[in-house]
N, C-alpha and C positions, 0 to 999 in steps of 0.2 A: 594419527598422521602427520606428517610434516608437509607444509605448501610445496616445497620443491618435489615431493613425492607424488602428490597431488598432481601436480603439471606433467609429471613426466607420465603419468598412467592416463589422464583424460584426453592427452591429445593423440596419440595413435586411435585408429579405427579398431573398434571392438567387434566382435563376431556377430553382432546384429547390423552393425552399421556397413561391413563388409556385404552382407545379404541384399541390403537395401541398396546398395551401390552397384551390385552385379544384377538385380533384379529389380528394377524400377516399381514393377507391378506388385511387388510384395508389400501389404498393408501391415503399418504398425500395429501391434497387438492392442494397443489402448484404442485404436479406431474401430476395433471389433467389440470393444465394449461400449461403444456408444450405440444410441438408436436416433439415427437420422430421420428429419422431417423436413420436405422443402429444401432439401440441401445443406440443412444446419442438424448438427447432432448435438445431444446433450450429455454431459459428463458430471457425474455426481461424485464428490470426495467422501470416501470413508478409508480410515485408517488401514493399511495394509492393501488396497487396491493395487500399489506399486509392485507387490511382491507375488506375482501371479504363479511364479516357480515356487513348487512344493518344497525344493531343496532351499529356499530363499537366497537364490542368486538369480538375481535378474538381469546382471551385466549392464546397466543401463550406464554406467560411468565407465567401466572397463571390465574385461572379462574375469569371471571369478569373483565378482564383487560379491561378499557375503553381507548379508543383512541382519544386523545384530538384534537381539530381542528387545534389546532397550529402545530400540527406534521403533518398531514394528506398529506400535500403538501410540505413536506421538500424534498430535493435531497438526503437525508440521511434516510434510514430505518435500525431501529434496531431490531432485534428479537432473539429469542432463539430457537436453532433447537430441534425439537421435538422428545422426545426420544423414542426408539422403532420404528420410521417410516421409510418406505424405499421411499428413493429420487434417481432416477436412475442417470446414469451419464448424466451431461449437460454442455453446454457452456452459457455465459452470455454476454450482451453487456455493462457490468460495472463492475467496481473494488467490489471486495468482501473481508472483512476481518473476518477470522474466529479465535476465541479466546477460548481456553479450560479453562473455569471458576473452574470447577471441576471435578474431576476424571480424564478419558481417552479418545480418541476417535481414529478412524482409517480413514486415507482420501485415495481416490482414486485418484492420481494427474498423469495426461500423462500416465497411464497405470501402475503406480507403488502403491503399498499400503504403507502408510507411517505412523507409530504408531506415535500419538501425546500424551504427557503428559500435566499434570494439568501446566497452563502457556504458554503453546506454540501458536504461532501465525503463520497464514499462510496469506499471502497476495496474493489474484489469480487476475491475469491480465486479461484484457480483452481477450476473446475467450479461456481461458484455460478450459481443459475439466476435471471436476472432479466430485466426489460425496463424501458424508459421510456416512460412513456404519451406520446401526442401533445403536444408543447408548442404553446403559444401564440404569438402574434406578440410578445408582451414578455418571453419566456423564452430564455435562452441557456445552454447547458451545453456546457461543453468535455469532451472524453474523451481521456484519455490513456493508449494502449494500449502494454504493456510486455512484450516477448518473454520466453519461458523462458531463465534464463541472464542475463538483463541485469543481474542485481545480484551483484556479486562478493563475496568476504569481507571486504574492505578496505570497501566501502560499506557493508555489514552493520554492521560493527564500528564505524563511524563513527555511524552510526545509532542502535546502541545506547547511545552517549554521551550520548543525548538523555534519558536517565532510565528508568523501568519502563515508560512507555508507549511511548517509544521502542523499547525491546526486544519489546514486544508489535508494534508495526508492523513491525519487522524480521523477525520471525516470520510476519507475514501476507504479506509479500512474498517470503518465502522458499521456494520450491517443496518443498524436503525436508521441511518440518516440518507437522504437523497442527493446524489452528486453527478458529477460525469461516469461515463463508462470505463473510461481508462485515463491514465496519467502517464506523460513521457516525460523523461528528465534525459538530457545529454550530459553525461558527467566529465566527457572527455578523457575517459580512462582515467579518473581520479585515484592516486595511490592508496588513499585510505579506505575508499569504498570496496577497491578491488582485494585489498588485504582482508576488510572485514568479510566480505562474501567467501574468499578462501578459507578463513579460519571457520565459519560457520559450516561449510562443506565438509572440511577436514574432522570437525567433531561430529558431525552427522554419520561419516564414514567411519571413524573410529570412535566410537562414544565412550565418554566416562560415566562413571556413576551418575552423576549429575547433568548429564548431557542435555536433558530439556531446559534446564535453567541456563545453561551456558550458550545454547544457541538463541534461544528467547533474547538473551541479553545481547549476542551479536546482531540479531535482527534489529533491535531498538537501536542500537549505535548505528547500523545501515541506516535506517529510516531518517535518523537526526543529520547524518551527514548528507544524506540524500536531498533534504530539505534545504540545507545550506548551499548545496551546489545548484539546486533549482533557483533561490535566490539570486544568487550572484549572477546567473546566466541571464536572468530576466532583468536584472537591475541594469547589465551591459547593454542589452538590448535598448532599453527605455532610454537611456544617457545617450547611447550613440544616436537615438533619434531624437534627443531632446525633449523629452515629455517626462513626465513625472511617475515613475515606477508604482505600480498599484500595490506593491507591498508597503511602500510608504505611506500610501493613503489607508490603505488596511489598518495599518500599525496604528496610525493616529486614530480611527474610529474605535481599536480595541481599546486605546487609552481612554477616550472619552466616551466610552459606551454608555456609561450610565445618564449621561445629561445630551448625547449628540442629537442635533435635529439635521433632517436633509439639507437645509438653507446654511446652518453654520459650517457643516462638513464641505459641501460644495463650495462655499466662499472662502475657506481656507486654502483651498488648492485653485480657485481661479477659474472653477468650473460654473456652467450654467446648471441650476437644479436639474432639470430634465435629462441634460446629457450626464450628469454626475450619478443620478438614478439608473440609467442605462447602462453606464459602465460598470457598476456596482453588480447588476443583475448579471451581465454578461461573464463577469469574473467568478462569481460566487454561486450563480444559478439562485440566487435568491434576492429578493427585493431589498430595499435599503432598510426598512422598518424589519423585515424577516431577519436580516443579518445582525443588525443591533439588538433584536430581541434574543437571538442564539447566544450573543456575547453575553447580554447580561445574566442569561441563565447560566452560561459555564461559570460566571465569575460568582453569581450565588452558590452554585454549587461547590467551587473551590472553597469559598469562605465556611460553607456548612461544615466541611471536612478539617479544615486547617485553622478554624479560629472558634474562639469560645463565645460569639457576638449572639446574641437573642436572634430568634429569626426574623422577627419584624424590623429589626435594625438593619440585618443583612439584606432584606428585601428593599428598604430604602434607601441603602448606601449602594447597592446596584442598580438603580434607576426605577424600582417598582413602588411608586406612591401609593397603589392600591394594592393592600396586603391579598384580598379575597382573589383578585386577577393574578396575582405573584404564586398563590397556592394552586390555583386551577391550572395554569400555564406549566408550574412545575411538574405537578401530577402527570400532565398529558405527555411532557417529555419524557421524565424519568420512570415513571409508571408506579411513583409511590409519593408520600408526602415528603416535605422539607425534614422534616424530624424524623421519618423513617429512614430517610437517604444518609441522615448524620449519622444515625446509629448504626446502621450497615456499613457505610464506608470507613468512619473514623478509625482509625488504628489505636490500639492500646498503648 
């Protein structure tokens, strides 16, 4: 499917949306799949949940949309938010990305109403409570639902190469870490982000033999570009306010993780150690010590896979003077010993 065809098909109201527009009381079928408790529903991702029509035509994007067999069991589901429909506040057991393709929207996130403009992206964490208020005729939102376990170590490592914010995004989509419930990026309708999303949706609706790999690669590019947009936006905000941008600080900490101390880091940016410590906690959700330790572990894991250095040298090089402590922390985080991790992740 070409991007021009996608635009032509998704903009007109489909049959479902016409029903919702003329009958506001009509509930979205997805709402009926949720079990509400105290005003909050729970929705669990299973491949195929979106395809409740036996003829495999759910018409979420447009009427007579056919769901190809190549797509039905993917760990990724992409759909269009039905306009005029009501969906209750709910939690999910998967990561979801919402992209405002046209118009605008309003999201309810953790009890707050957040306006969204064209091009805005929300990355919703496992367990976040959210809803999208009914969309109008000129509003189009694409949803990308990603099953637990979709992102492997290789994908996360590649995403982290996008820089500090890339690392933050990688942690957001990693089920094994603790972090914020959602992540909002104002892309100002960045053309590359828009094109990448369109390519992913087109592949999803008209899949090739290697659709899973193609969509996966588009998502990787999408996240990397998203990290760049976020960083530029935050840099501008801090520069306009005459402040050091936190990315600059975190980048410095990444580069000096093996030996950085709180006093040294705070002094490098002219901050009081107590204030600097609170800034790191507010930004990353972790204490200075926890953040530095996570970076040391990250660097050690990278060295285990991409270098031939002995494990004790890697431990010392990445800031672990106590080898027993290194083994203990590594096994706790990765669930295996450094040697087991090297053997498992190293490519032939």
